[in-house]
Structure formats: structure tokens, C-alpha cells
C-alpha positions, 0 to 999 in steps of 0.5 A, spaced: 773 714 434 779 717 436 780 722 441 778 729 440 781 735 444 777 741 445 781 748 442 783 753 447 779 759 449 781 765 445 784 771 449 780 777 448 782 782 442 786 787 445 788 794 442 794 794 437 798 800 434 797 798 427 803 802 425 803 807 419 799 805 412 805 802 409 805 797 415 798 795 412 801 795 405 807 790 407 802 785 410 797 785 404 803 784 399 806 778 404 799 775 403 799 776 396 806 774 394 806 767 399 799 765 397 795 769 392 790 772 396 788 779 394 786 783 400 786 790 398 788 796 402 780 797 403 781 791 408 785 794 413 780 794 418 778 787 417 786 785 418 786 789 424 780 786 427 782 779 425 790 779 427 789 784 433 789 778 438 795 775 435 799 781 435 798 782 442 799 775 444 806 775 440 808 782 444 808 785 437 805 792 436 806 794 428 804 790 422 811 791 420 814 787 426 809 781 424 811 781 417 818 780 419 816 775 424 812 771 419 818 771 414 823 769 419 819 763 421 822 757 417 817 752 420 811 756 416 806 755 422 806 763 423 804 763 415 798 758 416 796 762 422 796 768 418 792 765 413 787 762 417 786 769 420 784 772 414 780 767 410 774 763 412 774 756 412 766 755 411 765 748 408 760 743 409 758 736 406 755 736 399 755 743 399 753 745 392 750 738 391 749 739 383 756 738 382 756 731 386 750 729 382 753 731 376 759 727 378 755 721 380 751 721 374 755 723 368 762 724 370 764 718 373 760 713 368 764 717 362 771 716 365 770 709 367 767 707 360 774 710 357 779 707 361 781 701 366 784 702 373 782 707 379 779 714 377 783 719 380 781 726 383 784 732 386 780 736 392 785 742 391 782 747 397 779 741 401 779 745 408 777 741 413 775 735 409 768 735 408 769 736 400 773 730 399 769 726 403 763 728 400 766 726 393 768 719 396 761 718 399 758 720 392 763 715 388 761 709 393 754 711 393 754 710 385 758 704 385 765 706 384 769 704 389 776 704 385 776 712 386 783 715 389 783 722 391 788 727 393 786 733 398 790 739 399 790 745 403 795 751 404 793 750 412 796 745 416 791 746 421 785 744 417 788 738 414 790 736 421 782 736 422 781 733 415 785 727 417 781 725 423 775 725 419 771 727 426 765 732 426 760 735 430 754 731 429 750 737 427 755 738 421 752 731 418 745 732 421 742 734 414 744 728 410 740 722 409 739 717 415 741 711 410 747 715 408 749 716 415 749 709 417 753 707 411 759 712 411 759 715 418 760 712 425 757 715 431 761 717 437 759 714 444 761 715 451 767 720 451 765 721 443 758 723 444 756 728 440 761 727 434 761 723 428 767 720 424 767 718 417 768 711 416 774 707 414 773 705 407 771 713 406 777 715 409 782 710 406 780 713 399 783 720 401 790 722 401 791 729 405 797 733 403 799 740 404 800 744 398 800 751 396 797 752 389 801 758 387 808 754 388 805 748 384 809 747 378 808 739 377 805 734 381 808 729 376 801 726 375 794 728 372 787 727 375 780 725 371 777 731 375 779 736 380 775 740 385 777 747 386 771 751 389 771 757 393 778 759 393 779 763 387 774 768 390 780 770 394 785 771 388 786 777 383 785 776 376 792 775 374 793 769 380 786 766 377 790 766 371 796 762 374 792 757 378 787 755 372 793 754 368 796 750 373 790 746 374 788 745 366 795 742 366 794 737 371 787 735 368 787 728 364 785 729 357 777 729 357 778 731 365 773 735 369 774 742 373 769 744 378 769 751 381 764 754 385 758 757 383 760 764 386 766 764 381 767 765 374 773 764 369 770 770 365 777 774 363 781 767 364 785 764 358 784 757 358 782 751 353 777 748 357 770 747 354 764 749 358 759 743 361 755 746 366 754 751 371 761 752 374 763 745 370 769 745 365 772 739 361 779 739 358 778 737 350 780 729 349 
């Protein structure tokens, strides 16, 4: 297993002058414009709590100064730090397991019967990688080895973790023992307490930094798309924009999976409802 470096200890949050209310609105607008996340002015206290230590570290005293700092950063790294601060990257292996059962027992057999060649999927908000690796494991367990996955996220930080495929053992302890033996490697020595996704699983996944709001066309289509637990951050107009983009990237008869906590109510689309939080593009 590759070397895993421990993160730095975070500095304590220091008091920060939040500036006038307009400063908060400018930051909220920046976040919405760049990545579609709708914070709302009622989240000002949350913003201050999560960004306070970052502003202190940068020597900035107002949100307005921080907005200018993000806008001047041509690398995009500060935008990633901002997004990571205001969102929750909570994920796990086999989260909402009904989706993976449906994928293995209905979706993959149906798709494989209709075509030859590899099946293609997209984990469109993959965070630290648990979702695309779960998709790959579910496909292998069901006997489908010719599955190729794109996994994307706006955060380059979580993508770096995802590419490593290394997780604390407690993140996989709830998985069946035989599945762990087939698809994970247990760390030894300096890597004790860690588990790494096995190479055959990792090789099924291509990770790529993508902003869902900036995608017009990826010049490819997918047999199924997972876009779960991201639209909860979007307002209705942004949801409409993202769903339309996802629908364009589905092959005829392809499936879209969203989270059970999300809904397409009020969003215009041409997809057919299949099961809770699962939709299908018409053939």
C-alpha cells in the first residue's frame, strides 16, 4: 500500500471581523456563481464558523477581502478550499444500498443484454471515492467485469484521496468479510489500520476534476449516472440546469440515480420514474 500522510492539525478558530452584511452576500453570490451551491443569507453564521480560521491564516479581515482573494487565484486551489469548508463530504461504501442492488440485479443485466462492449457509468459527485469503488465492486460481484467508470468532483482535494483508494479500516468494517477479502488489501507495518481498494477495482475508475455547472458536453454518453447528495446544495434553477446536463449525457435507456433525500419534483425532464430516486431515459 502507498504511503499515507497524516493531515496537519488545524489551528484554532480566531475571531474574524465579518465586515458588513454586503460582504456576506458577495461571498454567497461567489459560491453560487462558481459551483451552484445555494447557501442563503441565513447561513451567514455557519459561513463564519467554517471560514474563520481560513481568513485568519490568510491575514484577511472581511469576507470582501476573501472574495477578492478567491477571484485572483488562477490555480483554483482557494475555490476548492472554500467549497470543502462549506460542504460536508460525508460518504460511505454501499451508502443507500438499494441502489447497488438494483444496479446489479436489474440495470447491468438489462444494459448488457442490449449491447456489446464495456458498459459505462459516471459517478458525478464522487467525493473521496467510496461511491465509484462501490459501483465497481457491485459490478464485479454480479459478474460484470467490462464496466468503465468516470468519477468526478469539483474538489481536487477529495479527488487526491479517491485516487489513492486508501481508507481507515473502520470505514470498511461493516462490509461482508468475503467481499473485503476479494476487493480490499489490509495494510501491514506502517500501513496498519488502513485498507486499500484492490488494483482490479481501482483500474475500473477514471477520476477527473469537473464542475457540474461548467459542463456543456463531455463528448460521450453513459449507460448509468450516479449524482447523489449534491443537488441538495442547489436551488431549483441550478437543479434544472444540472439535471438537463445529466439527461443529455445518458445513453437511450440509461439510468440516473439520485439520493433518496433528493427529488426531481419541479424539475423539467424527460426521464421515466423506475424506483425511488431512480430514473431512466427513454429508448
